[in-house]
Structures are given as structure tokens and as C-alpha cells.
TORDRENDREN-85135 format. One line per 5 residues: number of its first residue (from 1); for each residue x negated, y, z of C-alpha. Coordinates in pm, 1 decimal. Last residue first. Layout:
residues N
NUM = X/Y/Z ~ ...
END
This chain:
residues 140
140 = -88.2/2159.6/-1977.3 ~ -337.7/1889.5/-2035.1 ~ -542.2/1925.0/-1715.4 ~ -259.0/2084.1/-1519.6 ~ -20.8/1803.5/-1616.8
135 = -285.8/1542.5/-1522.8 ~ -347.3/1712.3/-1188.9 ~ 25.2/1714.6/-1108.3 ~ 55.0/1348.9/-1210.0 ~ -239.8/1258.6/-985.1
130 = -91.2/1448.1/-690.0 ~ 246.5/1279.8/-739.0 ~ 75.3/939.2/-759.6 ~ -134.5/1013.2/-449.8 ~ 179.6/1089.3/-251.4
125 = 351.1/778.0/-390.6 ~ 61.7/557.3/-269.1 ~ 21.0/251.5/-489.8 ~ -197.2/405.1/-762.6 ~ -316.8/232.9/-1080.9
120 = -587.2/440.9/-1253.7 ~ -535.5/605.2/-1591.6 ~ -851.3/697.5/-1782.3 ~ -857.8/1070.3/-1869.5 ~ -1164.9/1176.3/-1673.0
115 = -1370.3/902.8/-1840.2 ~ -1609.4/617.8/-1752.0 ~ -1733.5/739.3/-1412.9 ~ -1376.8/858.4/-1352.2 ~ -1247.6/500.8/-1385.8
110 = -1505.1/356.1/-1146.8 ~ -1440.4/633.5/-896.1 ~ -1061.7/592.0/-918.9 ~ -1077.5/215.7/-872.9 ~ -1301.3/253.0/-565.7
105 = -1069.7/523.7/-428.4 ~ -760.5/310.0/-483.9 ~ -927.1/14.8/-311.5 ~ -1022.8/230.6/-12.7 ~ -676.9/390.2/11.4
100 = -508.3/48.9/5.3 ~ -747.5/-73.4/273.9 ~ -674.8/226.6/497.4 ~ -299.2/187.3/442.4 ~ -318.8/-182.1/531.5
95 = -527.8/-100.7/839.3 ~ -266.7/151.8/955.3 ~ 15.1/-95.4/886.6 ~ -168.7/-364.6/1083.5 ~ -224.9/-124.1/1374.5
90 = 147.0/-49.4/1389.5 ~ 245.0/-415.6/1346.3 ~ 21.0/-531.8/1629.8 ~ 107.6/-259.5/1881.8 ~ 479.9/-229.8/1794.4
85 = 536.9/144.3/1749.9 ~ 516.6/120.7/1370.1 ~ 784.1/-150.4/1383.4 ~ 1011.4/66.7/1593.3 ~ 958.6/351.4/1343.0
80 = 1058.5/124.1/1054.3 ~ 1359.1/16.1/1260.1 ~ 1468.7/375.6/1307.8 ~ 1418.5/448.3/936.4 ~ 1629.1/146.6/837.7
75 = 1903.1/248.9/1082.1 ~ 1907.2/608.5/951.6 ~ 1924.0/495.0/588.8 ~ 2209.5/255.3/664.2 ~ 2401.3/529.0/848.3
70 = 2342.5/777.3/565.1 ~ 2448.2/538.4/286.6 ~ 2745.7/374.2/458.3 ~ 3021.5/544.9/254.4 ~ 2823.0/514.5/-72.3
65 = 2830.9/857.1/-242.0 ~ 2477.2/943.2/-134.1 ~ 2340.3/687.0/-377.5 ~ 2535.7/399.6/-526.4 ~ 2233.1/171.1/-560.6
60 = 2109.8/316.7/-232.6 ~ 2382.3/138.0/-40.5 ~ 2246.0/-201.4/-145.0 ~ 1892.7/-79.5/-69.0 ~ 2009.1/32.7/277.2
55 = 2160.3/-308.2/351.4 ~ 1842.0/-481.2/234.2 ~ 1627.4/-249.0/450.3 ~ 1837.4/-322.2/757.2 ~ 1803.3/-697.3/696.1
50 = 1427.4/-662.4/632.4 ~ 1392.2/-461.2/953.3 ~ 1563.7/-739.9/1148.5 ~ 1326.7/-997.2/1001.1 ~ 1021.1/-781.2/1073.9
45 = 1132.3/-712.2/1430.2 ~ 1190.8/-1083.4/1496.6 ~ 851.0/-1170.8/1350.6 ~ 682.7/-910.5/1571.1 ~ 856.4/-1046.0/1880.3
40 = 772.4/-1406.1/1787.5 ~ 399.4/-1331.9/1740.0 ~ 220.5/-1598.4/1532.5 ~ 260.4/-1429.5/1191.7 ~ 171.8/-1097.9/1355.7
35 = -149.3/-1248.9/1494.1 ~ -249.5/-1379.7/1149.7 ~ -190.9/-1041.8/983.2 ~ -378.6/-871.5/1267.0 ~ -680.2/-1098.5/1210.5
30 = -664.3/-1031.8/835.8 ~ -667.8/-654.2/890.9 ~ -946.1/-687.0/1150.7 ~ -1161.7/-880.5/901.9 ~ -1081.2/-621.3/637.1
25 = -1193.4/-342.7/869.4 ~ -1507.2/-525.2/988.0 ~ -1625.8/-542.1/627.8 ~ -1705.4/-879.3/469.1 ~ -1406.8/-856.6/233.4
20 = -1530.8/-520.4/101.3 ~ -1878.6/-659.5/33.9 ~ -1729.4/-970.4/-124.2 ~ -1513.8/-753.1/-351.6 ~ -1822.3/-553.2/-456.2
15 = -2013.1/-872.4/-529.8 ~ -1713.3/-1005.1/-724.9 ~ -1704.9/-686.1/-934.5 ~ -2079.7/-715.0/-995.4 ~ -2034.7/-1074.3/-1112.7
10 = -1751.2/-960.1/-1339.8 ~ -1974.8/-699.1/-1504.6 ~ -2256.0/-949.4/-1546.2 ~ -2023.9/-1196.4/-1716.8 ~ -1857.4/-923.9/-1924.6
5 = -2188.8/-810.8/-2075.4 ~ -2089.9/-491.4/-2258.1 ~ -2297.6/-429.7/-2567.2 ~ -2594.3/-197.4/-2548.7 ~ -2657.5/71.5/-2811.1
END
């Protein structure tokens, strides 16, 4: 029986991370992040969205019963759409989602190679619901 060599395992993890970081997709993601930070229009949209989001989150604490809940939700959704339609922000969000999916898939494959019952952190709510459904079906 072999014991786990943490040093070698960590070196392999760093090699994998380097490979991901060297990809054209990650380079584009970082380039977009830099461009957004330098773009006054994008920064203005982000700040305004954050204000709308904060107002909605305040309303959300009281749920549908808050008098401004629906208006705040609608404004936040409209601003989120405006941000997605901004050329830099929209592409950045797509790249961010792609990268998140890639990292989740790598984590999932490593975990499943060890055991079908190992829990894997998931950021995407849709994937989380799917994972929970599969877990219930597996044990249920």
C-alpha cells in the first residue's frame, strides 16, 4: 500500500493550475477584467448596479411584503441586463461563467475518481440543485 505524498500531489495541482492559467480563455478573462477596471462607462454601470442590488437586498430581507420589493427587483434585473449588454462586461461574465464551469468540472472529476459520494463545492445554483437531486436519487 502506498502512502499519499502530499508534496507530489501539490506539485501536480500547481501544474494543473499553471496549465489552466496559461490558457487563452484565462488570459482573455484577465484582459477583460483589466479593461473593465479602466473603462469609465463600465465602472459607472457596475457602481449603479451595486446600488440597485443593495436596495433590492434590503427589500429582500422582508420578502414580498416590503412595499418596494417588486420595483427594486425589477430595477436590479434591468441593470443586470444592461451590464450583460455592455460589450466588455458581457464578455467578461461569459468568460467568468466558463472558467467557473471548468473549475467545477475539474473538481468534480477528481472527486469522482476517488469516490461517487465525495462532496464537491459548487458555485452554480443550477448545478447545486442538479447535484442535490442526484444525491437524493442515489440514496433515496
